[in-house]
N, C-alpha and C positions, 0 to 999 in steps of 0.2 A: 420967808416962805420956805416952807417944808418938800422936799423930794419926794415924791412915789416912789416907793423900791418896788424894783419888779421880784417876783416868784418865779423862780424856774422848779419845775418839778421833775426830777433826775427819774430815767426808767428805773425800774429793779433788774439785778440781776437775771431774772426768770425773765421779762419780758425782754432784756438785750438776745438772749440766747432764742427766744421764739421769733424775732426778728431775722437771729441769722440764719435758723434755718430756715424759715420761709424764702429768704434771698439766695440761699446755697444750689439750687439745682441750676443747672445750663441741659443746652440741647442735648448733647454727647451723654450726657445720663439716663437718656430713653432711647428705647427701642423701635424708632419709628416706622421703620420697612415693616415691620408685624404690628403695627396700629390700625384698628379696626373703625371706621368710621360708625358714625351715631349718631343718629335720627335724620330730619331733612339738612344737608348739605350745603353750605356755603359755597360756590365755587371760589372762590380765593383765601377763607378761614375756616376750615371743615373743623367740626367738633370730631375727637376722634379717643378711641380709650389706647393709653398706650403704659406699658410696664417701665419702671424702673430697671436698669440693669444692674444696679447693685444688689438690690430686693426682692425683685421680680414683682415688686407691687404694682398694682394697677389704678392709674390715673386717671380722669377725663380730661381730658388740656382742650382748650380754647383759647383763643385767639383774635389779635385785633391788629392793624397796622400802626405803628406807634405814634404817626400823626396823628391819629384817631384816639387814643390813650388821655381822655380828658380830665377837668377835675371832679366831673360829677361820675364818670367810673372809677376814678381812683376813691372815691369816695364811698362809693358802692361794694367797692373792693373791704373798703373799711368794717362796712355795714356787715357785710357777710359773714369776714371772719367773725365780729364779735356776738354773734344773732344766729339765736335756735332757728329761725325762720329760713334759712340757707343752708344748702347742702356744702361745709366749710371746704372753702379754698385752703391747700395749703402750701403752695408757692408760685412764683412767679418769676420770669425773666423775660428776659430782653435777646432776640437773636435774628440777626439780619434784616434790621428795619419793624420787626414785628414783636407785639408781647403778646407772653404765653401766659397762661393762668391753669393750673393743675388743682383738680378738686377731688375730693373722695370719690368713692365708688359706693351707689347705695345698695345694699343687700336685704333679703328679706331675711324673717328667722330662717329659712331652708337653706339660705345661703346662696341662694339665687338673687340676680340683679333685681331689685324690686323695681315693681310697676310703675310707671308713671301715671300719670291723668287719665292723658291719650291714651294707655295700653287697658286702663279700668273701661272708659267709655266704651270702646271698640269690643267690650266682653259683652255675653247676652246677656248677665244681670242688669236690668234698665237703672237709673239713677232717679231717684225721685224730687220732687220740688225741696223736698226741706235737707233734703242731701247738697243737693246744689246751694241753697241756702248757705249753709253750713260752711261750704269751702267759701265761698265769696266774704263772708264775713271774715274769717279769718285772713284772708288777702288783706280785707280791706284793713287790719290791723294794723299792717305793713305801713299803710299810708300815715300813719302817726308816728313812724321815723323818717318820713318823708323819703319815701320810695313813690314813684310814680312809674308807670306803664308805659314803655312805647308800646310794645305788641307780646302781650302776655299769650304765653304757646301752651295746651295741656303737656307737650310734650318737656316741658321745662319745670312741670311742676310734679311733686311727687306728694302722696295723702300716706301717712306713716300707719302702722299698725298701734303704735302708741297714742294714734287721734292727731300727731302734729302736721299741718301742712307746710311741707316744706319745697323751695323753691330753686333749682341748679342754674343758673346764671351769672356772669361778671358782668354783665355789662351792654353787651348786645341789644336786648332787649328790653331792658329795664335804666330807666331813666332816675337816680335821684332828684330830681328838683321840687323845690318849694311853691309847687305851681299848683296851689289847691281851688282856682276858678276854674281851671282847665278843663275838657271837658274827655281829653283822652284816655285816661285812669279809665273811667266810666262807662267809656265806649267799649273799652276791652275787655272790663268784667262784664258787660252784657253779653258779646260775643263769648265769653267763655262760658257764662251760665246757660247759652242756648245749645254751644256743644255737649253740654253736660246730658242736656235734658232731648235733643234731637239727632245726636249726632253727626250734627252740620255745624263744621268749623266757625263760620261767620256768617252772619247775617248780610243779607241782602241790603242795598245802597235804592233809594227809592226809586230810579231809573232802571235798576235792574231786572230781568226777568228771567224767569225760570220756565221751561215747558213743563205740562206735565205736573206741576207740582200744586198741592192747596197752599195757596199763602195766604197771609193774613195783611192787612196793608195798614200801618200805623203811620203817624205823620212824620215819622222821620226813617222807617226803615219797613221793610216785607219781610217777614216770620215763615219761614216755611213750616209745615205742621204735620205730623203724620196724622194721619187719617184715624189711626188705630188707639190712637195716646190722644187723653185728656188734657186739655192746657187751660189751667186756671187762671183767671180774671187779672187777679192781682201779680201772677207774674207776667202776664202779656203787658202790666203796666207797670211794673220795676223793667222791662226790657225800652218801653217807651222812655221812662225817664233815663236811664243809660244810654240811651242814641241822642236824645234832646242835649240840643249845645248848648242851653242853658244850664244845667246842672253841673254841680259839683261833689265832689267823690263825699264831703261832708255832706250834704243834703240826700246823698243816696242812701248813706250807711243809716240811716234813719226811717230809711220806706218799710212799709209792711210787710213786702216781702220777705224782708230781713229781719223783722223782729220778733226775739223770742227764737225756740225752737233749741235742739241741741246743736252739739258742740262739732265738731272735724269728726270727734269720734263715732258718730253713727254711720260715719264713712267706712269704719271698720270691715263691714262684710263684704263689700265690695272692692277693698284691698286684698283681703284673703283671696274671694272668689277669681280673683286676677292672676294672684299668685299660683294657685292651683291648677287652673288653665294651663298658664306657662309651662307649668310641670310634666303637664301631659301632653306636650311637643319636643 
């Protein structure tokens, strides 16, 4: 009986150097006292802008407890390192029982920090249903890479001037799991689409109420409606599909709301508007 040989693929010199560079930072390499908090803060593991002491280069530093550094998070980190869909992480290290991951700071063409989707939503230029659908389609492409959304925040999404949609998260809110039948990813995309079109971050549950708001009751949720803005029937049906516990991401990707239409490049005017708005302040 012949024995099957095992084939080992040795890393190249360039790959070894890249891995060494990724793992060679330490806590003391950064000026933490001057670190600036970014976005909504976790009480124990805040996201901060820190500068490397040697180069004075800024990085976004995120962390989690070492006990929470699961195989799923490690897998997501590897996806982020190799994919253009993520802001690339540049290093990681362990310090006092916590895992830290540092990513690049995203800049606009003007050299200013690039706006997140949350910044763009808050600008005066409204987002159309066509543009919202383009963003959702781009995010659905990540599902094909095994990424499921735990809680998808507009503050972690960067629509770029070149038309790409990129994510900035290393595992707190994104879970790379092969669970196509689960609805959590669909719900997150529904919340995000509604946030883009109404500036309301989360849809209301069936039992929730909100005084002095016009609400549309669907089978799975209550949708707040701006009386000055027309809401299309196809979009409402899309939200209902998102919130339906039986909807899969694969089925959602075939919904009429997402069929056809331009790509994320149609979002460039909103990105530029947000950049110019930021320059005024």
